[in-house]
C-alpha positions as CSV (number, residue, x, y, z in Angstrom):
1,M,-0.1,0.0,0.0
2,N,1.1,3.6,-0.6
3,D,1.5,6.4,1.9
4,S,-1.7,8.1,1.0
5,S,-3.7,5.2,2.0
6,W,-2.5,5.1,5.4
7,G,-3.9,8.8,6.0
8,A,-2.1,11.9,7.7
9,P,-3.6,12.4,11.2
10,A,-3.5,16.0,13.0
11,R,-1.0,17.1,15.6
12,G,-3.3,16.4,18.4
13,D,-3.9,13.0,17.4
14,Y,-0.2,12.4,17.7
15,A,-0.5,13.8,21.4
16,A,-3.3,11.3,22.4
17,A,-1.6,8.6,20.6
18,W,2.1,9.1,21.9
19,G,1.4,10.6,25.5
20,P,1.6,14.3,26.9
21,S,2.9,17.0,24.9
22,D,5.8,17.4,27.0
23,Q,7.4,14.6,25.4
24,G,8.4,17.0,22.4
25,P,7.2,17.1,18.8
26,A,6.2,14.0,17.0
27,P,9.0,12.2,15.3
28,A,9.7,12.9,11.7
29,G,8.6,10.4,9.2
30,P,5.8,8.7,7.9
31,A,2.5,9.6,9.6
32,Y,1.1,7.0,12.1
33,D,-2.6,6.4,12.6
34,A,-3.7,6.9,16.0
35,H,-5.9,3.7,16.1
36,P,-3.8,0.4,15.5
37,A,-4.7,-0.6,11.9
38,E,-7.0,-3.5,11.7
39,Q,-5.0,-6.6,11.2
40,T,-6.2,-9.0,8.6
41,R,-6.0,-12.6,9.5
42,P,-3.4,-14.4,7.1
43,M,-4.9,-17.2,4.9
44,P,-3.9,-20.5,5.7
45,I,-1.5,-22.3,3.3
46,V,-3.1,-25.3,2.0
47,P,-0.6,-27.7,0.4
48,P,-1.5,-28.8,-3.1
49,E,-3.4,-32.1,-3.3
50,E,-1.3,-34.7,-4.5
51,P,-2.5,-36.8,-7.5
52,M,-3.9,-40.0,-6.7
53,P,-1.4,-42.8,-7.6
54,T,-2.3,-44.3,-11.0
55,P,-2.6,-48.1,-10.7
56,P,0.1,-49.9,-12.9
57,P,-1.5,-51.0,-16.2
58,S,-2.4,-54.7,-16.4
59,P,-0.1,-56.7,-18.3
60,Q,-1.3,-57.0,-21.9
61,K,-0.9,-60.1,-24.0
62,K,1.6,-59.7,-26.9
63,R,0.2,-59.2,-30.2
64,A,1.6,-60.0,-33.5
65,G,2.7,-56.9,-35.6
66,R,0.5,-57.9,-38.6
67,N,-2.9,-59.2,-39.7
68,L,-2.3,-62.9,-39.3
69,R,-5.5,-64.1,-41.0
70,A,-4.6,-62.0,-44.1
71,A,-1.0,-63.1,-44.1
72,I,-1.7,-66.7,-43.8
73,G,-4.4,-66.5,-46.5
74,V,-2.1,-64.9,-48.9
75,G,0.6,-67.1,-48.0
76,V,-1.5,-70.1,-48.7
77,G,-2.5,-68.7,-52.1
78,L,0.8,-67.8,-53.2
79,G,1.9,-71.4,-52.0
80,V,-0.6,-73.2,-54.3
81,V,0.2,-71.1,-57.2
82,I,4.0,-72.0,-56.8
83,I,3.8,-75.5,-56.0
84,A,1.3,-76.0,-59.0
85,S,3.6,-74.3,-61.4
86,L,6.6,-76.0,-60.0
87,F,5.5,-79.5,-60.4
88,I,3.0,-79.3,-63.3
89,W,5.2,-77.2,-65.8
90,K,8.5,-75.8,-65.3
91,A,8.1,-73.1,-67.8
92,A,5.2,-71.7,-65.8
93,F,7.4,-71.5,-62.6
94,I,9.9,-69.5,-64.6
95,G,7.0,-67.2,-65.5
96,V,6.1,-66.8,-61.8
97,I,9.8,-65.9,-61.0
98,T,9.8,-63.4,-63.9
99,V,6.6,-61.7,-62.6
100,A,7.9,-61.5,-59.1
101,V,11.3,-60.1,-60.4
102,V,9.5,-57.3,-62.3
103,V,7.1,-56.4,-59.6
104,G,10.0,-56.3,-57.1
105,L,11.9,-54.1,-59.4
106,W,9.0,-51.7,-59.9
107,E,8.6,-51.6,-56.0
108,L,12.0,-50.9,-55.4
109,T,12.7,-48.2,-58.1
110,S,9.5,-46.3,-57.1
111,R,10.4,-46.1,-53.5
112,L,13.9,-45.0,-54.4
113,E,12.3,-42.2,-56.6
114,E,9.6,-41.3,-54.1
115,R,12.0,-41.1,-51.0
116,K,15.5,-40.3,-52.4
117,G,14.7,-38.6,-55.8
118,I,16.7,-41.4,-57.3
119,R,15.4,-42.5,-60.9
120,A,16.8,-45.8,-61.6
121,P,15.4,-46.6,-65.1
122,L,12.6,-49.3,-64.9
123,V,12.4,-50.4,-68.5
124,P,15.9,-51.7,-69.1
125,L,15.8,-53.2,-65.6
126,A,12.5,-55.1,-66.2
127,V,13.5,-56.4,-69.5
128,G,17.0,-57.3,-68.6
129,G,15.7,-58.9,-65.4
130,A,13.5,-61.2,-67.2
131,A,16.1,-62.1,-69.7
132,M,18.5,-62.9,-66.8
133,V,16.1,-65.3,-65.4
134,V,15.5,-67.2,-68.7
135,A,19.1,-67.0,-69.4
136,G,20.1,-68.6,-66.1
137,Y,17.6,-71.4,-66.7
138,V,18.7,-72.1,-70.2
139,R,22.6,-71.3,-70.0
140,G,23.4,-71.7,-66.3
141,A,25.6,-69.4,-64.5
142,E,27.6,-68.2,-67.6
143,G,24.2,-67.0,-69.1
144,A,23.1,-65.3,-66.1
145,W,26.4,-63.2,-65.9
146,V,26.1,-62.1,-69.6
147,A,22.5,-61.2,-69.2
148,M,23.6,-59.2,-66.0
149,A,26.4,-57.3,-67.9
150,L,24.0,-56.5,-70.9
151,T,21.6,-55.3,-68.2
152,A,24.0,-53.0,-66.6
153,L,25.0,-51.5,-70.0
154,A,21.5,-51.0,-70.8
155,V,20.9,-48.9,-67.6
156,L,23.9,-46.7,-68.6
157,V,22.7,-46.1,-71.9
158,W,19.0,-45.5,-71.2
159,R,19.9,-43.0,-68.7
160,M,21.8,-40.9,-71.2
161,T,18.6,-40.0,-72.6
162,E,17.9,-37.6,-69.8
163,T,19.7,-34.7,-68.3
164,P,23.2,-35.4,-66.8
165,E,22.3,-34.2,-63.4
166,G,22.0,-37.2,-61.0
167,Y,23.2,-39.6,-63.7
168,L,25.8,-41.3,-61.5
169,K,23.5,-41.9,-58.5
170,D,20.7,-43.1,-61.0
171,V,22.9,-45.7,-62.8
172,T,24.5,-46.7,-59.4
173,A,21.0,-47.4,-58.0
174,G,20.0,-49.3,-61.3
175,V,23.0,-51.6,-61.4
176,F,22.3,-52.2,-57.9
177,A,18.7,-53.0,-58.5
178,A,19.7,-55.5,-61.2
179,F,22.0,-57.4,-59.1
180,Y,19.8,-57.3,-56.0
181,V,16.6,-58.6,-57.5
182,P,16.7,-60.4,-60.9
183,F,20.4,-61.7,-60.6
184,L,19.7,-63.3,-57.2
185,A,16.6,-64.7,-58.3
186,T,18.5,-66.3,-61.2
187,F,19.9,-69.0,-59.0
188,V,16.5,-70.2,-58.4
189,A,16.0,-70.8,-62.0
190,M,19.3,-72.5,-62.1
191,M,18.2,-74.8,-59.4
192,L,15.1,-75.6,-61.3
193,A,17.2,-76.6,-64.4
194,A,18.4,-79.7,-62.6
195,D,16.9,-83.1,-63.2
196,D,15.5,-83.0,-59.7
197,G,15.1,-79.3,-60.0
198,A,11.5,-79.1,-58.6
199,Q,12.5,-80.9,-55.4
200,R,15.5,-78.4,-55.1
201,V,13.4,-75.4,-55.4
202,L,11.0,-76.9,-53.0
203,T,13.8,-77.4,-50.5
204,F,14.9,-73.9,-51.0
205,L,11.5,-72.4,-50.3
206,L,10.5,-74.6,-47.5
207,L,13.8,-74.0,-45.5
208,T,13.5,-70.2,-46.1
209,V,9.7,-70.1,-45.0
210,V,10.4,-72.4,-42.2
211,S,13.3,-70.3,-41.0
212,D,11.2,-67.2,-41.1
213,T,8.2,-68.8,-39.3
214,G,10.6,-70.3,-36.5
215,A,12.3,-66.8,-36.1
216,Y,8.8,-65.2,-35.8
217,A,7.2,-67.8,-33.6
218,V,9.9,-68.1,-31.1
219,G,10.9,-64.4,-31.1
220,W,7.3,-63.4,-30.5
221,R,6.9,-65.8,-27.7
222,F,10.3,-66.0,-26.0
223,G,12.1,-62.9,-27.5
224,R,13.8,-60.7,-24.9
225,H,17.3,-59.9,-26.3
226,K,17.5,-57.7,-29.3
227,L,19.5,-59.0,-32.3
228,A,20.2,-55.5,-34.1
229,P,18.0,-52.9,-32.4
230,R,19.2,-50.2,-34.7
231,I,18.2,-51.9,-37.8
232,S,15.1,-54.1,-36.9
233,P,14.0,-53.6,-33.3
234,G,11.7,-56.6,-33.5
235,K,14.3,-59.2,-34.0
236,T,15.6,-61.1,-31.2
237,R,18.5,-63.5,-30.5
238,E,16.0,-65.8,-29.3
239,G,14.3,-65.8,-32.6
240,L,17.5,-66.4,-34.7
241,G,17.8,-69.3,-32.5
242,G,14.4,-70.5,-33.5
243,A,15.1,-70.0,-37.0
244,V,18.4,-72.1,-36.8
245,A,16.6,-75.0,-34.9
246,F,13.6,-75.0,-37.3
247,A,15.6,-74.8,-40.4
248,M,18.2,-77.3,-39.2
249,A,15.3,-79.7,-38.7
250,A,13.5,-79.1,-42.0
251,G,16.8,-79.3,-43.6
252,A,17.5,-82.7,-42.5
253,L,14.1,-84.0,-43.6
254,C,14.4,-82.4,-47.1
255,M,17.9,-83.6,-47.9
256,E,16.9,-87.1,-46.8
257,F,13.5,-87.3,-48.6
258,L,13.4,-84.8,-51.3
259,V,16.7,-84.2,-52.8
260,H,18.4,-87.2,-54.8
261,D,21.4,-88.6,-53.0
262,G,21.2,-86.2,-50.1
263,T,21.9,-87.0,-46.6
264,W,20.5,-85.7,-43.3
265,W,23.7,-84.4,-42.1
266,Q,24.0,-82.3,-45.2
267,G,20.5,-81.0,-44.4
268,L,21.7,-79.9,-41.0
269,L,24.4,-77.6,-42.5
270,L,22.0,-76.6,-45.4
271,G,19.5,-75.5,-42.8
272,L,22.0,-73.4,-40.8
273,A,23.2,-71.7,-43.8
274,V,19.6,-70.8,-44.7
275,A,19.0,-69.5,-41.3
276,A,22.0,-67.3,-41.5
277,S,21.3,-66.0,-45.2
278,A,17.5,-65.4,-44.6
279,T,18.2,-63.5,-41.4
280,L,21.0,-61.4,-43.2
281,G,18.7,-61.0,-46.2
282,D,15.9,-59.6,-43.9
283,L,18.1,-57.3,-42.1
284,G,19.5,-56.1,-45.2
285,E,16.2,-54.8,-46.6
286,S,15.4,-53.4,-43.1
287,M,18.5,-51.2,-43.5
288,I,17.1,-50.3,-47.0
289,K,13.7,-49.5,-45.6
290,R,15.2,-47.6,-42.6
291,D,17.3,-45.4,-45.0
292,L,14.2,-44.5,-47.2
293,G,12.1,-44.0,-44.0
294,I,9.4,-46.6,-44.9
295,K,8.0,-49.6,-43.1
296,D,7.0,-51.6,-46.4
297,M,8.1,-51.7,-50.0
298,G,4.5,-51.9,-51.1
299,T,1.1,-52.9,-50.3
300,L,0.3,-55.5,-52.9
301,L,0.1,-58.5,-50.6
302,P,-2.2,-57.9,-47.5
303,G,-0.7,-58.8,-44.2
304,H,2.8,-59.0,-46.0
305,G,3.5,-55.6,-47.4
306,G,4.7,-55.9,-50.9
307,I,6.5,-58.4,-53.1
308,M,10.0,-57.1,-52.0
309,D,8.9,-57.8,-48.4
310,R,8.6,-61.3,-49.2
311,L,11.8,-61.7,-51.3
312,D,14.0,-60.2,-48.8
313,S,15.0,-63.3,-47.2
314,L,14.7,-65.4,-50.3
315,L,16.9,-63.5,-52.7
316,P,20.1,-63.8,-50.7
317,T,19.3,-67.4,-49.7
318,A,19.0,-68.5,-53.3
319,P,22.8,-68.6,-54.3
320,V,23.7,-70.1,-50.9
321,V,21.2,-73.1,-51.4
322,W,22.4,-73.4,-55.0
323,L,26.0,-73.4,-54.2
324,L,25.6,-76.1,-51.3
325,L,23.5,-78.3,-53.4
326,V,26.0,-78.4,-56.2
327,M,28.6,-79.1,-53.6
328,F,26.6,-81.8,-51.9
329,V,24.8,-83.6,-54.8
330,G,26.3,-82.1,-58.0
331,T,24.4,-80.1,-60.7
332,G,22.0,-82.8,-61.3
């Protein structure tokens, strides 16, 4: 409060308030009221109410990260198409591989352009990729390498029709896409060319699917320790152990009963190699998708994502299985 609100009393009031006048004049300074100021009662300090403790959330049951019904339905449908084409007419299965390669190239190049502005030419990649698969089936590894070289050359020439800005990154991405998708898929066609090619391809597919299924089932139920948290946080060491165990068991059965002249111990080694290559392939594509800032390469397959999301573990596993089968039982 300022001084004027207190009031300035008369001299007589000072005398009444301070005693007889012989005590001298009133002291200098602010005026004092003759009557004591009415004291206001201080408000009690009320401590703030503490929030009620929130009960800990009840533990929730783990849930899978995808639509299992859609995933299973799509998986069964793809399996029927693959098995039918594989055992009825080999040329039809070559067509299935070619379609998967072309769609995978389209998904990969589309995501590269959308997220990074990289324009890998799709036309020479698609034509060269289809030629690579057919050449691998007809002429083996030699034909696959020749087709790969010609595809890389076609990418370089095709990109010359556009502006030079970004030429190096575009053709580099194009050559990478040619190697990553159609060239690796060519090893499946090379497996198919053997006398027992259908059985070899079926072994390759079964081991890769069983490895992925074992990793998913064990990791979802028992996974505690992250395998590569910066690349794929959902993968665990326990899941990798499940992939190895499932793939080795399936490999022993497949080599014993499907592949001509195969033995169970070869199947154990084959299953171990498949679990390793399938996991690395999955992590490799996860690295690509993290760099692109996407979750899936596409939406073509409900519950799975895109074609490339299903080829991620198959592609790097194909040359591993082809090589080990050649070492174990020959070219057929």
